[in-house]
C-alpha positions in Angstrom: -12.7 -17.8 0.9 -13.1 -18.1 -2.7 -16.2 -19.3 -4.7 -14.7 -22.1 -2.5 -16.7 -21.2 0.7 -18.8 -23.7 -1.5 -16.7 -26.2 0.9 -17.3 -24.3 4.1 -19.5 -26.4 5.9 -18.4 -29.3 3.9 -16.3 -30.9 6.7 -14.0 -33.6 4.8 -14.7 -37.2 6.1 -11.3 -38.1 6.2 -7.4 -37.1 6.2 -6.0 -39.0 3.5 -2.9 -41.2 3.9 0.0 -39.2 2.7 3.1 -41.0 1.0 6.6 -41.3 1.7 7.3 -38.5 0.1 6.1 -35.7 2.8 8.4 -32.8 3.5 7.8 -31.6 7.2 6.0 -28.2 8.1 7.1 -24.9 10.2 10.7 -25.4 9.3 12.3 -22.3 8.4 14.4 -23.9 5.4 13.8 -21.5 2.6 16.7 -19.5 1.4 17.0 -16.8 4.2 14.8 -14.0 3.1 15.0 -14.8 -0.6 12.0 -15.6 -2.0 12.5 -15.5 -5.7 14.1 -19.1 -6.2 10.5 -20.9 -5.5 6.4 -20.4 -5.3 4.0 -19.4 -3.0 0.7 -20.9 -1.7 -2.0 -18.6 -0.2 -3.7 -20.2 3.0 -7.2 -18.7 3.7 -7.1 -19.9 7.2 -10.3 -20.1 8.9 -13.0 -17.8 8.4 -13.0 -14.9 11.3 -10.1 -15.7 13.0 -7.4 -13.8 11.2 -5.0 -16.5 10.4 -4.5 -16.6 7.0 -0.7 -17.4 5.7 1.7 -17.7 3.0 3.9 -20.3 3.0 7.0 -20.5 0.8 8.1 -23.8 -1.3 11.7 -23.6 -2.5 12.7 -25.4 -6.1 14.2 -27.6 -3.9 11.4 -28.5 -2.4 11.8 -26.9 1.1 8.9 -25.3 2.8 8.4 -21.9 5.0 5.5 -21.5 6.6 3.5 -18.0 7.6 6.7 -16.2 6.0 4.7 -12.7 5.9 4.0 -13.1 9.8 7.7 -14.4 10.2 9.3 -11.3 8.5 6.7 -8.5 9.3 5.5 -7.5 13.0 1.8 -8.2 11.9 -0.7 -10.5 10.9 -1.6 -11.2 7.8 -5.9 -11.2 8.2 -9.0 -12.8 7.7 -9.1 -15.1 4.4 -6.0 -15.1 2.2 -8.2 -14.8 -1.2 -4.9 -14.7 -3.8 -1.7 -13.6 -4.5 0.4 -12.7 -8.0 3.6 -10.8 -8.2 3.5 -7.7 -10.4 6.4 -5.6 -11.0 8.7 -7.5 -8.4 5.6 -7.0 -5.8 3.7 -9.6 -4.3 -0.1 -8.3 -4.0 -1.4 -10.6 -1.1 -5.5 -10.1 -1.6 -7.0 -10.5 2.0 -10.6 -11.1 0.9 -12.4 -10.7 4.5 -10.1 -7.9 5.6 -11.0 -5.9 3.0 -7.5 -5.5 1.6 -4.4 -5.6 -0.4 -1.0 -6.0 1.3 1.9 -5.4 -0.7 5.8 -6.5 -0.4 8.6 -7.2 -2.0 9.1 -10.3 -3.5 12.2 -11.1 -2.7 12.6 -10.3 1.0 8.5 -10.2 2.0 9.1 -7.0 3.4 5.4 -5.1 3.8 5.3 -2.0 1.5 2.2 -0.5 2.0 -1.6 -1.6 2.3 -4.1 -0.9 -0.2 -7.7 -0.3 1.6 -10.9 0.9 0.4 -12.0 -3.1 -1.4 -14.9 -5.0 0.4 -14.6 -8.8 -0.7 -11.5 -8.5 -3.0 -10.9 -11.6 -4.7 -7.9 -12.1 -7.6 -5.8 -9.1 -9.0 -4.1 -9.3 -12.8 -2.0 -6.7 -14.3 -3.6 -5.3 -17.3 -0.4 -2.8 -17.9 2.8 -0.9 -16.7 1.0 1.3 -14.7 -2.2 -0.4 -13.7 -4.0 -3.8 -12.5 -7.6 -4.4 -12.2 -8.8 -6.3 -8.8 -12.2 -7.9 -9.1 -14.6 -7.7 -5.9 -17.9 -9.0 -5.0 -18.4 -6.1 -2.8 -19.1 -4.3 -5.8 -20.0 -5.9 -8.1 -17.2 -4.6 -10.4 -13.3 -4.2 -10.5 -10.9 -1.8 -9.3 -8.4 -0.3 -11.0 -5.2 0.2 -8.9 -2.3 2.6 -10.3 0.6 0.4 -9.6 2.8 3.7 -8.9 1.2 4.9 -5.9 -0.6 1.8 -5.2 -4.0 3.1 -4.7 -7.5 2.7 -6.4 -8.0 5.5 -9.0 -11.5 4.4 -10.4 -14.1 1.1 -10.3 -15.6 -0.8 -13.4 -19.1 -2.5 -12.8 -19.3 -5.7 -14.3 -21.6 -8.9 -13.5 -22.8 -9.9 -10.5 -19.6 -11.8 -8.0 -16.7 -11.1 -10.6 -13.8 -13.2 -10.2 -11.3 -14.4 -12.5 -9.7 -12.4 -14.9 -7.8 -13.0 -18.5 -5.8 -10.7 -20.5 -5.9 -10.5 -24.6 -5.5 -8.7 -27.2 -6.0 -5.1 -25.1 -9.1 -6.3 -23.1 -9.6 -8.1 -19.6 -12.4 -11.0 -19.6 -13.9 -11.1 -16.1 -15.6 -13.9 -14.9 -19.1 -13.2 -13.2 -19.7 -16.2 -11.0 -22.5 -14.7 -9.6 -21.3 -14.8 -6.0 -23.6 -15.6 -3.2 -26.5 -15.9 -6.2 -26.3 -16.9 -9.8 -24.6 -14.8 -13.2 -23.6 -16.4 -16.4 -21.8 -13.5 -18.2 -18.5 -12.3 -18.9 -17.8 -8.6 -19.0 -15.1 -7.3 -21.5 -13.1 -4.8 -20.3 -11.7 -2.2 -22.8 -8.2 -2.0 -20.8 -7.1 1.4 -22.5 -10.2 3.4 -21.6 -11.0 0.9 -18.5 -14.7 0.4 -19.8 -16.8 -2.4 -20.5 -17.1 -3.1 -24.4 -19.3 -5.9 -24.2 -21.3 -8.5 -22.3 -20.9 -12.6 -23.3 -23.8 -15.0 -22.1 -20.9 -18.1 -21.7 -23.2 -20.7 -19.2 -24.2 -20.3 -15.4 -21.6 -19.4 -13.2 -18.2 -18.6 -14.7 -15.6 -19.3 -12.3 -12.0 -19.6 -14.0 -10.5 -18.3 -17.5 -7.3 -18.8 -19.6 -6.0 -17.6 -22.4 -4.4 -20.2 -25.1 -1.5 -20.0 -27.2 -3.6 -18.6 -30.1 -5.0 -15.3 -27.8 -8.5 -17.1 -27.5 -10.0 -17.1 -24.2 -11.1 -20.5 -22.3 -14.1 -20.4 -19.9 -15.1 -22.7 -17.4 -18.5 -22.8 -16.0 -19.7 -24.6 -13.2 -23.7 -25.2 -13.7 -26.0 -24.2 -11.2 -28.2 -26.1 -8.7 -31.5 -24.3 -7.3 -32.7 -26.1 -3.4 -35.8 -26.3 -1.7 -36.3 -25.3 1.6 -35.0 -28.6 2.8 -32.2 -28.9 0.8 -33.7 -31.0 -1.9 -32.3 -30.3 -5.5 -35.3 -28.2 -7.5 -33.5 -28.2 -10.8 -29.6 -28.1 -12.4 -27.6 -26.7 -15.2 -24.9 -28.1 -16.8 -21.1 -26.7 -16.5 -19.9 -25.7 -19.7 -16.0 -25.1 -21.1 -16.5 -22.7 -23.9 -13.6 -20.4 -26.2 -14.3 -17.5 -26.7 -12.7 -15.3 -30.2 -10.6 -12.5 -28.6 -10.9 -10.6 -32.0 -14.9 -10.6 -32.3 -15.8 -11.4 -28.7 -18.1 -14.4 -29.8 -18.0 -18.0 -28.3 -16.6 -20.2 -30.9 -17.0 -23.3 -29.8 -18.3 -24.5 -26.8 -18.7 -28.2 -24.5 -21.4 -29.4 -22.0 -20.1 -31.2 -18.9 -22.8 -33.9 -17.2 -25.6 -32.5 -15.4 -25.0 -32.5 -11.6 -21.0 -32.3 -11.9 -19.3 -29.0 -11.5 -16.4 -28.5 -13.2 -13.9 -26.1 -11.8 -9.9 -24.4 -11.3 -9.4 -24.5 -15.6 -5.8 -24.0 -15.6 -3.2 -24.3 -18.8 0.3 -25.4 -19.2 3.1 -23.8 -20.2 2.6 -23.7 -24.1 -0.7 -23.1 -24.2 -2.4 -25.9 -25.9 -3.6 -28.3 -23.1 -6.1 -27.4 -20.1 -6.1 -28.8 -17.2 -9.5 -28.6 -15.1 -11.4 -30.9 -12.0 -14.4 -32.5 -12.5 -17.2 -34.6 -10.6 -20.2 -34.1 -8.2 -19.5 -35.0 -4.9 -15.9 -36.7 -5.5 -13.9 -34.5 -8.3 -10.9 -36.0 -10.4 -8.3 -33.7 -12.5 -8.7 -34.5 -16.4 -6.6 -32.8 -19.5 -8.4 -31.2 -22.6 -6.0 -30.3 -26.0 -7.3 -26.9 -27.0 -7.7 -29.1 -30.8 -10.0 -31.6 -29.4 -13.5 -32.0 -30.4 -15.0 -33.6 -27.3 -14.1 -33.5 -24.0 -12.1 -36.4 -21.8 -13.9 -39.1 -19.8 -10.7 -40.2 -18.5 -8.6 -38.5 -15.5 -5.8 -38.4 -15.1 -5.1 -37.9 -11.5 -8.5 -39.6 -9.8 -8.5 -37.3 -6.5 -10.1 -34.5 -5.8 -8.3 -31.0 -5.0 -9.4 -28.0 -3.2 -7.3 -25.5 -5.7 -5.7 -26.5 -8.8 -2.3 -24.9 -10.6 0.2 -25.4 -13.3 3.8 -24.3 -13.6 6.6 -25.2 -15.4 5.7 -28.8 -16.5 4.3 -29.5 -13.4 0.2 -29.9 -11.7 -0.1 -28.7 -8.5 -3.2 -29.5 -6.3 -4.0 -28.2 -2.8 -5.8 -30.5 -0.3 -7.3 -28.6 3.1 -8.1 -31.8 4.4 -10.4 -30.7 7.5 -10.9 -27.2 7.2 -9.0 -27.0 10.5 -5.6 -28.6 10.4 -3.2 -27.5 8.2 -3.7 -28.6 4.7 -0.9 -30.4 2.0 0.3 -29.8 -1.7 0.9 -31.7 -4.1 2.9 -31.8 -7.3 2.4 -34.0 -10.2 4.0 -34.3 -13.3 2.1 -33.9 -16.9 1.5 -38.0 -16.8 -0.4 -37.1 -13.1 2.6 -39.0 -11.7 3.0 -37.4 -7.9 6.3 -36.1 -7.3 6.1 -34.7 -4.0 3.6 -33.3 -1.1 4.1 -30.5 1.6 2.3 -29.6 4.6 1.5 -26.1 4.3 -0.4 -23.5 5.9 -5.0 -23.9 7.3 -6.9 -24.1 4.0 -4.5 -23.7 0.9 -6.6 -21.9 -1.8 -4.0 -20.4 -4.0 -0.7 -20.8 -5.9 1.4 -17.8 -7.0 4.6 -18.9 -9.1 7.4 -16.8 -9.5 
């Protein structure tokens, strides 16, 4: 249920034809309980049904679906939002079940369940002892003790805290606005767990990355206001902004075309090229060099994705198809050429790389 519940109620018009490099779903060909040599996909599942799941794709391209429930004696839960690997453990955010499942990353065996959350979104490690978890339900961040896997305190942020980036001892929290509106980044001092500043960047900041220089790039989607009949009253532009993490000021920002709603900002391994989706109803993937002076106009991938990721020289995009049947994951090289495609679980909404 990412902010991409934007897409609940948006039913895909057709199932896109799949290329000849498809791999069959629901095989158990991944390396016998060893989930270190590959990557994970979080599948949200259908809202309210509790059928969220995790898929694992090995480095050889073999797919194993529903790995958590296969290994453990219980289902994962309702709306698997995101996953991160911290200290050789998998932290799986289950949004509508209001919990975090902690697993061993090599075997996916359950270790513990972190309770006490409401609507958790993303988790990031901020030190060897603690992590931050954004939570729409408290309009803030939970501080997790990584030794005991318990909540030790909370930090109030803006409305609808979403992705979090870490740079120069600070956490930058995108306040996307939840079901409403926000336009700020909350900057948290990691040592004190206190908000040190608040930066206005543009309406509905949804994603963030840190570049090779330690600067923090923020992508905002812009805001659309409707009347009672769903006619557009007003719209604001999405923004790509660079925050200097030493001064916590905006060095540069670029406005997108009004009516487009850019999202899913990711960065390459060298930290010098950004990738994001942009468009209105139909989106495409664009590449942006951090030294560029204007936004790109030519897409490198002419396709809409439910989520976007980058890892080790490849761009990954997920397709939720009709939000009912199993979705797909696609792998491209940096030139936008399709390398592989794999069928995964229902509503694939996130990637987690070893």
